[in-house]
N, C-alpha and C positions, 0 to 999 in steps of 0.2 A: 630747343630749345635746351636755354640757357643752364648751366648747370646749380644756381642759386634760385632759378623758376623754379626747378624740380624740387629742391630740398622745402622750395615755398609750398609747392602742390604736395609733398608727404607728412608735412605738416599740417597743413589746412586740412589734408582728409582726416586723418586719425583727431585733430582736434572737433570737427563737425561729427561726428560720427564715433565717439570714444572708443576707436579701438587703435592699439598699439602697435605700430610698425616698426618689426624688428627688424631692423636693416642691419644694424651691426651683425648681427648673427648668420645674415647672408637670405632670409627670408622677408618676405616681405606681404605681409598678409592680406588679399584682394578682399576688400566688403563689397565688393558685387557678386562674389562667390561665398561668404559668408551668410550673408542677409538677403537670398533672393525677391523672397514675398514681402516684404516691408512695401507698405505705400507710403506715398507722399504725405496724404493730408492729417495722418496716424502721427507716424515717426519722424518726420523732418521736421526739424526748425529754417525755415530759408534766411533767417540771417545768418545763420550759422554754417549756411551750406561751405564748399570752396570757392565755389566761380561766385558767393557774393561777398567772401573774407577779401579775395585775391583783387577787387576792383579799388585804385587807390583812391584815398578821400579828395584829393587834391583836382580828380577826372568827375568826382561825383558833384564837387560842388561850382562844378560849370553850367550843370543840368540840363547837358544835351542826353539825350538816349543813349542807354549802353546796355548792350547787351554781353555779359562776360559766360567763357564757357572754359571748364576744368573737367581734366581727364588723367586719369594715368599717366606715365613719359611712355611707358610701354608700347601705351596706346596709340599713340603717336611715333614712338622713333623705334621698336623693336626689330631689328632686321629682316626677323619672318612675318615678322603680322603687324608691325605699326605702319598706321597710315600713310604719314609725311613719308617712309621710307618706300610704298608704293602708291603712287598717288595717281596711276591709271587704273586701278585694280577698284572692281565697281558690285553691287550688286549683298544682300542682307549678311554674308558673310564680311564682309569688310567694314561692318555696321560695329560700334563700339559705345557699351555706355558711357551717360558722360555727367557735368551738370548742366544748369544754363541759369541764370539769373537776369533780368531785365531790370533796370532804370531808368526812369523818367525823372526830370526837375527834379533828381538829386536824389530820389524816393525809391526804393527796393518796392516793386510792383508785382513781379514773380520770379517764383525760383521753383527747378523741378528735375529729376532725372529724367537724361534724354535719350536717344537711340542718336548718335551722330557719325555722320559719313560726309567724304569730302565729295564734291560736286565741281561738272565744269566738263568740257569739252579740250581744245588746244592747251585753254587756261591752264591745264592740272602740270602741263607741261614747263610752259615758260610764265609762267603769273609770277613775282617777286613773292608774293603772299595766296596759299590757299584759298577758293569758297568751301563751304560748307553746306550739307543738309541737316535738319532735327525732325526726328521723327517721337513725336508727343506716342506713346501708348501705354495703355496699363500694363504691362509687366514694369516699366519704368518709373509709374505712378501717374502723370498728371495725362489724359489725353488727349487732350485740346491745350494750347496755349491760353490764357488769359482772357477771358473774356472782355471785347470793347477795349483790350490795352494796345492795340497794333490795329492801324487801319480805319480808323474810325471804328472800329467795330462792323466794316461794312463786310470782312470776310469772315466771321466765325458762322461755324467754329474753323478755327487755323489748327490744322491737323500736321500738316510741316512745314517748315521756311525753310528758303533758302537762301544760305546769308552769303550775297553774295560779293565777291572783292570790287566787282567795275572796275577797274582799273585796267586801262589800254595804253599803250604808249603805241606816237605814228611815228612813222620813218624818220621823223623828224625830232624823233626823239622826249616829242613835248608830252607828258603824262595827262592823262581825260578821265574826268569822273563826272559820274552820275549820269554817262550816257542812257543805260536803260529807262531811270523814272524819266528823264526827259522824251526821251524817243516814246514811251507808254503814255507821256501825259499828251502827246500831240497824234497820237495814235486813237486815243481814247476820244477826243475832241471830237470826232469825224464818224462817232458809233463802233471801231473796231474792241474788239474785245481784249481784254487786257489785265497783268496780273497789279494784283496792289503792292504797293511797294514804301517802305519804312528807312528812311539814311541811318544811322548810328555808329556812332565807336564801339569797335570789338575787341573784348580781351581775349589769351586765348591764353589758361593758367598765371594770370599776372601780366604777361607780357602785353604793350596795347598793339593791334594789329593795324590800326588807323581804321582809316571811314570806309565802312560796309554799306549796302544794300538791303536791308532784308526784306525780300519777294515771297506772296506765298506761291506755293509751286502749282502748275495747272494741271497737272494730272492726279492730284490727291483728290479725295470723296470731300473733304472737305471745300475745295475752291469749287466742285459742282454742288454741292449741298447750297454754299453761300451765292454764287451767280446764276443758279439757275433752278431751284429747288428741289430736283431729285438726283439721282448717280444713275436713269435708265440711257445711257449712255456708251457707242461703241468708240475705241477708240484705233484709228487707222495702222495697223501692220502692214509689212512689205504686200502681202496677198491684197488686204483692200487697192494699196496702190498702184500695184500690177492689175486688179479690176476696172480700176478709172483708169488707165491708159487704156486696156482695151478699147474700153466704153467710148472715148474719143473718138479711138483710130474708127472704130464702127459707122462713125458719122460722117461721109463726104464732106457735108457742110454745115457745120458746126453754129445752130442761133442760140441766143439768150434763152427762147422756150425751150430748148433740150436741154440746156445746162442746169435749169433754175429745177428742173425732177428730181435732179441729183444733186444737187449745188446750192447753197446759199448765194446767190449770186453781188448780193449788196455787201456780206459779208467778203466774200471774196477783191470784190474791189476795195473799201476800205482798209483791207489788208496790203493790197497793190500801195495805194496811192497815200498810202502814211509808210509805206519802206520808201516810198520813190522822193516825198519832200526829205526825209532823215535821210537821203545817200546813204543806206545802207549798206556795207558792201558785203556782207557774209549775209545775206536778207532770207535764205532759204530756211528757215526757222521756223519754230513754231508747232503745235501742236494740231491734227487730223482728227476732228470727235463730228460723231453723228449722232444726233437727237433719235431715238429709237421709239419716243410717244410720239414725237410730232406725225403730221402726214399730209406730207410724205415724209421720210424720214431722209434725210440732206445732210450729206457734208458740209462742214465750216470750220474755222479756225480760228483758235486764240494765237494772237501776237506772241512774242518770246524770242527772247536773244537779241536785243536790238545794241548789243553793246558796241557794234560796229562802225552806229551812225556820227554822223556828221563829222567824222575826223580824216573824213578816203584815207583809210589805214592805211592803203599801199601806194598813196601817194600819184593817183591816174590824174590828175587834172592840176597847173598851175594853181589853184585855191581853192578848200575844201568844197565852198559851195558853190563850185562848178563842173564837179563830177556829173560825168553822166550813167546815171543811172535805168535810166531806160536801157541801156544798152546790159546795165547787170539783170535786169530783172525780163526780158524778153528773150523770145526763143531759144530760151534753156531745158534743157531735158529735165525737166521738173513739171508736177502737175497744176501747179499754179499756174507758171509759165504759158507753158502748151493750152490752156483753157485760157487766157486773157488775150497772150497772141495771135491764136486764130479766133477770138471772138471778134478782135481788131481789125482783123483782115477780112471776116467774111459773113457776119452781119451788121450793118450799115446801123441798125438803131442802136445796136449795142455800142457804138462807137462814139455815140452822141450821147448815150447815156454815162458813157463813161469822162466823155469831155465833162456833164453835164457838174458832176460828182466831183472830178478835179477842181473845176473852178470853183463850188460854192464852197470846197476847202477853204480854197487858194481867196475867197471875195469874206466868207464870213465865219469860219471856223479858225483858220490859220492867220490871223489878225496882226497887227505888228504890236499890238497892247496884249493883247492872250501871248502873242511870243515873248514877248520881252519882261512880261511879268513873272514868266517860267524862269527867263533866266536870272532873274533876278532871286527867287526865289530859289533856285539851286547854288547861287555866288554866296548869298546871306549863311546856306548849309554850310559848302565849301568855308566859309569864314568859323562859324561855328565849331566846326568838327575839325577845325586846326590841317586842312588837305595842306601840304606843304608846298605841293606844285600847281602853280592856277597861269601859269601860263599860257593852258589852252581858254581862258574866260575870252580875251578878246576877240580870240578867234572864232568862238562859238558863235559871242555875238554880232561879229559880222554877216556869219552862216542864215542865221534867222533872220537876219534885217535883207539880204539879198537873193536869198534861197527863191523865193516865188517866180521874180522878174526871172531869174535864168533858167528856171522849169519853162514859163511859158516861151523863150527863146529858142528851148529846146523839140518844144513839143512839134514843130511841121514836121519835123525829121521823123517823126513816130507816130503820131497820132494820125489820123485822115481826115483834111480841111482843120488841123492843127493848127490855124494863125487865130492871136488872139489878138479883139477889139477891147477898146476902152469905151464905158458906158458910164455916161456923167448926170446926174438929177439937180436941175435947178428948180427951187422953190422959195416962196416964204418964208423967213425965219420961223421956226416955231412948226411949220406944220411937218406932219407925222406920218409913216410909210410903215408896209412893210414889204421889205427888198428880199424876193425868191423865201421869202415867209420867217425875214428874220426881220425887226425892228429896226428903224434906221429913217434917219431924218433929210433935211433936205443937204448939199451937200455932198452925196453919199460918190463914190468913184468905184468901180471898178471891171474886172479885165474876165473876158465873154470868150469863149471859143465858140469860129462860127458851125452854125448850123444848131447853138445851143440858144436856149431863152430868157430873160428878163423876165420879171415877172413884177409889177411894181402896182401894190391897192396903198389906195389913199384912208388911212385910220382914223379914229377920234372924233373929236366935233367938225374937221375939218372936213370931213365923207362929205357933208350935207353943202358945204360952202364952192362944192367941186365945180368946176366950169368947165375945164378942156384940158389937151395935152397937147403941145408943141415938141416935135420930134427934128431936131437938122434944120428948126428953121420953119418951120411947116406941117400948121396946123391939123392936128389927125380927126376924122368929125367918127361922130358914132359910136364914141367908144366913154363911158362912163369911166368912173373912179378906180374900176380894176384894168389892170392894161398890161397884156403880154408881146413883148415882140421879138423877132427870132432873129438872129446877129449872125450880119455878113460884113457888116462895116461898121466905123464908130458910130456913136451914137451920142449929140447932145438932147438932153430928155428935160423938158421944162413943163412942169406941174401949175396950173394957172387957179387961180378961185376968185369966188367973184368977192 
């Protein structure tokens, strides 16, 4: 922190609290020690908090979401106890009282005292700016962030917030932004459990740290309340992981039926294919939970920390979209890797289920329309938050355009009968269908792995007019408007109507 920022902080604290700081006499009166029992609702004026007063008017006029933090200089820079001086330290003893203010569309929407910690793994050592974690507790004032203000209210009550710098540099020197929220959007589209996010401009003691991503913390009580409606979960520790390793080793041949007794296999598959598509090089992140209220209780994962996606951080391929993430995810000594690797090798029925899930995602969830809409969304945010480094954007767009084709080409090396076949549907203009339970029309084109199936149902008024199917030039006898075909070759399917 600069000396001018430190001076502004001390002045702001005094003004906000009516406390004289006797700096000249060498005495710094700490408001947190003098008034430990004051409550936010009664004693504090949000507009006069230092975190509120330190935001420049010019930034407020932009209307972008702004999160402002303020704390005493010693809390950050003390040689003995400062957070920024000891970035690797963790735990409650490395939490400091602070203020937080949140602005949206130029208006102050929320302000409170808060507990402030650093957040992150390796980024604590090599990132140009730190990530933070905010704790809302009664001893600080508000026990939750303001209702309905973040994440569209979908994650209320918000009891912890990760203020993530979401800033990663590849080996070509490009800085990438908003990788976590984009990867979470892609993972969420196939049903993976992901945290909510909100990009925002972040200030610390009046100095802009740039664009950040506010994220709900996936192990907090608030996350469990919002996403599941209860807190009856066990969070996996080292002993639980070892128990699962022993469990799988006890099965000389592993089947999906075995695994589904103890693991939510659909959730595991969704986690795997989302990391596969996003080319997440540091993939084995996330939280492993077991819902003890379910019958039977089964382990599942919440996607987390996907900021090494898209960029091929370690430059392992000529271009990022060509990264071989099958190699990253399979045959590793990690529980998820071990389970999926063994099931693909030992249970042919699971292999078909896995290929069906991946094919459905590539055909119906991760469409070019969806991917480019998300790309445009975060591109606009990068402009609004004045992200200075935007060289990554053309590379990211090319990744999203090409990744599906690359995965289909790589799949035969890793998936049993992993060859892809093209399926097209021809029909009169305006005819309506459900294809693999997704609304579609004539002109559909999809790619399907061998042994999976395409399912087509005529819908609407066209159903009564249906006559017959023609597949690769041959009429199909005795089949009504609902059609299913297992894939072993390219298919041209024609729907004929009376």
